[in-house]
N, C-alpha and C positions, 0 to 999 in steps of 0.2 A: 355195606356201609356201616358207619359207627354211630351208635345211638348215644343219647345222653347217658353219662356215667361210664363212658368208654366201653360200652358193651357192643361187640362186633357181631353182625349177622351176615350170613351169606345167602344169596338167593339165585334163582335160575329163571331166565326169561322163558315164559310159556307161549307168548303171542302178543299181538298188538291189535288195538281197535281204533279205527279211524274216527275222528270227530266224536270222541267220547270224553266224558268227565267234564266237570265244571270247575273253573278256576277264576275266582273274582268275577263271577257271572259271565265269563267268556269261555267259549268252548275251546279246548285244547285241539291242536292240529292232529295229535295222535296220543293215545294212551298205551303204554306198554305195561303188560302185567307179568310180574315175576312171582314165583312161589318161594317161600323160605325153604332152604335146604334142610334145616332141622326145625321141627315143630310146625304147628299150624299157623298159617298167615300168608299175607301177600305183600308185595311192594308194587305200588302203582306209580309209574313214571310219566309225567305229563310233559309232552314236547310241543314247543312252538317254533316253527321254522327250523326244525332239526335240532334245536337246543333244549336242554332240560329246563323247564320253567318251574316245575314243582314236583314234589315227591310225597307220597303217603305210605307209611309203613303200618300195617295192621298185624300186630303180634298177638294172635288170638290165644295162643297157648298160655301167655302170661297176662292176658287181658290188658294189653297196652296198645296205644296208637300214637304215632308220631307224624308230624307234618312239617314240611319245609317249602319255602318259596325261594327261588334263586334269582339273583339280579343279573344284569347283562354280562357281568364278568364270570358268571357261573358260581358265585359264592352264595351259600345258604346254610342255615343251621336247622337241624331237626329239633322240633320242640314237642314235648309230650302233650297230647290232647286227651280229652275225655273220650274213652273208647265207645261209649254208647251213642256218640254222634255218627258212628260209621258202621257199627254192627251190633247185633243183639247180644247184650251182655248175658253170660250164663249166671243164673241165680242158684244159690245152694239148694240141694235137694231137701225136701221136707222130711224131717225125721219121722220114723214110724210112730213115736209117741204123739207128736203134733198131729200127724195125719189121722190117727185113731181118735184124737180129741175133737177134730173138726166135724161138725154135723153134716150129714149128707142131705142136700136140699131135697132130693127125691123122697127121703124118709120123713123130713120135717114139713114138706109142702102140705098146705091145707086141702080139705075136700069141700069146696064151696057148694052152696045150693045153686040150682040152675039159674035163678034170677041174677045172682051175683056173677056167675060165669058169662051171662049174656051182656054184661055191661062193664067188662074189664077195660081199663085204660092205663097206659103207662105214663102219658103226659097229657093230662086233660087240658083242653084249650089250644093245643098245637094244631095247626091247620093241615099239616102233612099226615096222611093216614096210611097205616099198614094194617089191613083187615085180615084177621084170622077167622075163617068161616068153619065153625064146627057143626053148623046147623043144616047143611045141605041146601039144595035149591036147583035152579036152572040158569043157563047163560046162553045167549044167542048173540053172535057177532059175525060179520062177514070174514073177519080175520081168523076165525077159529072153526075147525071141523067143517069146512066148506059152507059155512053159514048155517049148518044144522044145529038145533038146540042141543046143548050138553046138559044132561041131568046128573046130579051127583047127590049121593046119600049123606046123611049126617055122619059124623065121626062115630065109630063103633069098634069095639074090640071083641064083639061077639055077634050072634045072629040077630039080636034085638036092636033095630035102628030107631025104635019109637021112644025109647027111654035111655037114660044114662045111669050106669051103675056107679057105686062109690069109687071104684077103681078108675073108671072112665073120667069121672069129674075131677078126681085127683090129677090124672095125667093131662087133662085139658088145661087145668090151671098151670101145671108145670110147663107145658109147651108154650103157653102164653108168657110165663115168667122168663123162660130162657130166651124167647124172641125179644122180649122187652129189654133184657140185659144186653143182648147183641146190638140192639139199635140205640142203646142209652146215650152214646156220644153224639147222636144226630138229632135234629129237630123233627122227630117223627113220633107220632102217637100210635103205639101198637095197641089195637083194640079188638074186642070180640063183639062190639056193638054194631049190629047191622044197620040200624037207623042212622047212626053217626056216619057210617060209611056211605050210605045212600045219599046223605045230605052234603057230601063232600064233592066239590067240583073236580072234574078230571083235570 
């Protein structure tokens, strides 16, 4: 097919998928997938009742995307689209100088005291709770361990489970911070507070 700017691409059909793809909120009867002969990318051809209804060209090598919808006579023009609507855009690699300048969170993470560690919250007041239990305890439920109680020890990186070293407290904070970052887009409070967890309805 010919892309805007009279650039021609060649592709080869690799297979077809029945009832795949969405076109104006309606499923296509069939989607045929072709790969570009030169370079990375695909051509997706959407068929309705045996006729081409739309086409999507993903030219990954050049970070380009093109889409066309065809009328009943089979006429349609490919128009360039924002590629990040269709695939993950490749970002430039971090230069060594920039990478060296960025602080390592593991190195800059604090070493809180135990009281602070026991009351960490990522989103105070949010009612959905993800509890990180560093403190040990026991759990009994018919759904686990054939109903037998499960006993678990506090977090420890050495043989001493009765106290926490500076390194352990550093890593406990870091583990909480990384989990909080992972769940930041969601309405979830990541906490180490056992009382807050216990007061939260299932």
